[in-house]
C-alpha positions, 0 to 999 in steps of 0.5 A: 057341900060335900064335894067340889061344890055343892051341899049334902044338907038336906033341906028343912022338908026333909029332901036334899035342896037346891044346893044339892051336889053336882056330881060328875061320873066317867068311866074306866074301861081296863083293856089286857096288852097282848104281845106277839114275838116279831124278832129281835128289833122288835122285842127290843121295842116292845121291851122298851115300851113295856118298861114305860107302862110299866112306870107308868102303871107302877109309879115306879119313878117321876114322869115329867110333862113335856107338854099339854093339848090345847096349850102351845108352847112350852110350859111355864114350869116343869110339870109332873104327873103320874102314880104312886103305888100305895098297893100297900093300903088296898085291900088283900090280893089288890093293887092300887095306884093313886094319881098325882100331878106336881107343879113346880114354882115359877119364881123360886121352885128350889126355896119356895114353899109346898102346897098340897091342894085337895078337893073334897067329896067324897070323891071329888078330883083334885084335877078340878082345882088345878084346872079350874081353881088355882093351877097355871093353866084353866080350863073354862067356856072360855076354853071353847073359843078360838082355833084350838078347839074348831081346828082340833076339838080340844078345848084350849088351856087358858093361862091363869094370871093368878095361879098359885104356882107363882108363889109356890110349888103345887101337888094334887092327889087324886084321892081316894082310888078310883076318883080322877085316874086313880085306880086298883087293880084285883089282883090285875087289869081289868079291874073296876072302881069298886075294886079299892074296898070300902072307904071311910075317913080314916083310911083315906087318911091312912092312904094320903099319909102313905102317899105324901111319904111316896111323895117326899121320900122316893119321887121327890126326895129333893123338895124337902133338901132345904130344912127351911123349905115349908109344906102347907096342907090346903083343899075346901069342902070335904076336904076339910075333913080329908085335910085334918085327919090327913095331918092327925096320922102325919103329925102323930105317926113317927114314920111321917116325922120328915113331913112333920117336920116341914108342916107349918100350916093348914087351911081349910075352905068352905069346909066340912068338919065332921057329921057332927058339926057341919056337913052332916044330916043331924043339924036343924036349918038354922044358919041355912035360913040365917044365911038366906036372911041375912042375904035379903032373900026373904024380910024381917018379917018372916024371919022374926016371925019364924023365930018367935013365933012358929019355931024355937032357935033350938028346934031350927038348929037340931032338928025335929022340927014341930009341924008347924015349925015345918011348914013355915020353914017350907013357905020361906023356902018357897018364896025364897025360890030356886039359887045356885047352890055354889054362890048365892049371887051367880050360876052356871048354865046347864052345859051340854059338854059335861052332860055328854062327857058324863052320858058317853058309852063306857065298856066298864062293867059298873055305872058310877055316881049316876045319882043327878043332880038338880043341874042335870034334872034341869039341863037345856041344850043351846040353841044354834051349831054346836059340837056334840063331842070333841071329834066333831068339827062344826063350829060352836060359839059358846055363851059369853060370861053371865055371871054376876062376877064375870067369871067363865063356866068350867064344866063342859071343857074339864069333863071334855079335855079330862075324857081326851086320849090325848090328854092321857097320853100327855099326863102319862095315864093308861089308855085304858084309864078312863076319868072317874069322878062322883060327889057325897061318895056316890058310887063309891063303897064310902062311909063318913065315920069322922064326927068331929076334927075340931079337938085334934085342930085344938091340940095341932095348933096348942102343939108347941115347937121342937117336938116338945108336945107329946105325940105330935112330930112337929117342928114348928108351930102349925098354922091354922086357917079357915077361910069362908066365901061369904055367899056361899050357901052349902058351907053358909059363913054364920054356921063357920063363925059360929064354930071358930069363935067357939072354938078359939073361945074354948082354946082361951085363945087370945085375939091378935087382932079384932074383925078387920076388911082386907084388900086385893090391891087399889084398897079394893075389899077382898073381905074380913080377917080375925086372927088369934094367938099371935096370928097362928088361928085365922078366921077369913071371909072372901066378899062375894065369893061361894064355895070355890074360892079360887075360882069365884075369886081368883085374885082375893084367893091368891092375896090370901093364900101368898100372905098366908103362907108367908105369914104376912097380914093382909093388906088393910083396908084405908079409908 
């Protein structure tokens, strides 16, 4: 899995399995604004508008958000949406702007920790995390209920009681451009998504580090006025690579010492760790099959035949399956049947709204991210009256939550919302920008060049405070957490468990506690945790969750993250 969800791992038969990534992409037309001189007063008005537009387009200053379509009343905390001018890292003759959103803490915006959040992809926008997973306002099928959508065609924003903004200030970037509302102009409008050039993991890290510098040095320098304020980098999926490589750039480059001095922790959710480790195509189906067997998807008889008669463990782990082994693996996969690649026990039905949003005609010259996912390929149309597009007025009763865990499916509302002109206005996004997203680097020039982030993570955890570790500019111990949904078929718990236990052993980390359960309250098990090196390294599972833990298990995600950033032990289970 490389994006907001889904898997890039090929099936044992060599083609992509049902856990293939969900690709979402819309297009971004550009236009040139013309001005007409009709007198001094008009010139003054136009000049004011131009200054405002330039500020939005260039990221010249912080841009507050005063309200959001689909949300009645005041915002829950001070909110900002705008651009960082990161043209310094762009190809020659190109202007590059990275879109960001910032939500101040609802509790103590001066002193509460700061979370910088990333989704993965490559090409998945972090707006998904903000509006579907951990932000204060949610978009899902519930957004289609009630008068807001019926009267306006705008999906309603639903209050999220488990928002991370209740205990932290949360920032997200749309990286790398042209993801989300980020863009490049070569050298000016109209531009196209490919104007940003060829991306790889190293270039993304440099660009992200520069965005962080602009965030904390230029736009919001007051955020780090408190020398004791902690900053945490948290994300999921391919963000495991994004965050690790960005952290490496931040803590080893003197240009970013200010940020490094506040960095207190890195948390990687269901994370890719480089093409040689996980999320690469060079591995065999061993852990995928172990995951399915461990979740009761095929019987012990078939597992024993697989591992002792038809295949060797070595070929299952590293690929190059013999014909006999490959045939039996395919037999097992046929017996298992289909499953939702984000969450084994749940599913979100194909959504008419999401498909409409993706297939809306575009004025852009280039089509991005056009590969169809399994979800799109098997799309079905809902029955009865519906809205074909947000501008229509017909009523529609959306599906009720049908998932095992009872959550609402988010895709349709998210796609519609991000393509509304009123939303672009509210978010200080130019009207000639459209929302772009692609997964697995589809529709982008992206090269996966990070093979293994684990050696750097070892040096990070081993670094001593007060910058005493050569080449690392941290002033405090940096804590590291890997967390995983135990029902995620795309980045399987068995694979990550092996990786992190081996990581701890190879670095001679001593356990702080043995494997134990933790709870979300009322003695309800949220998952399991094991810690090493005085809890500086933690491996956590979330029971019953798929790939996007804040979406599938929002309460568990809040308990986990809130305790971790405050360096508190997760609540134990008391039988």
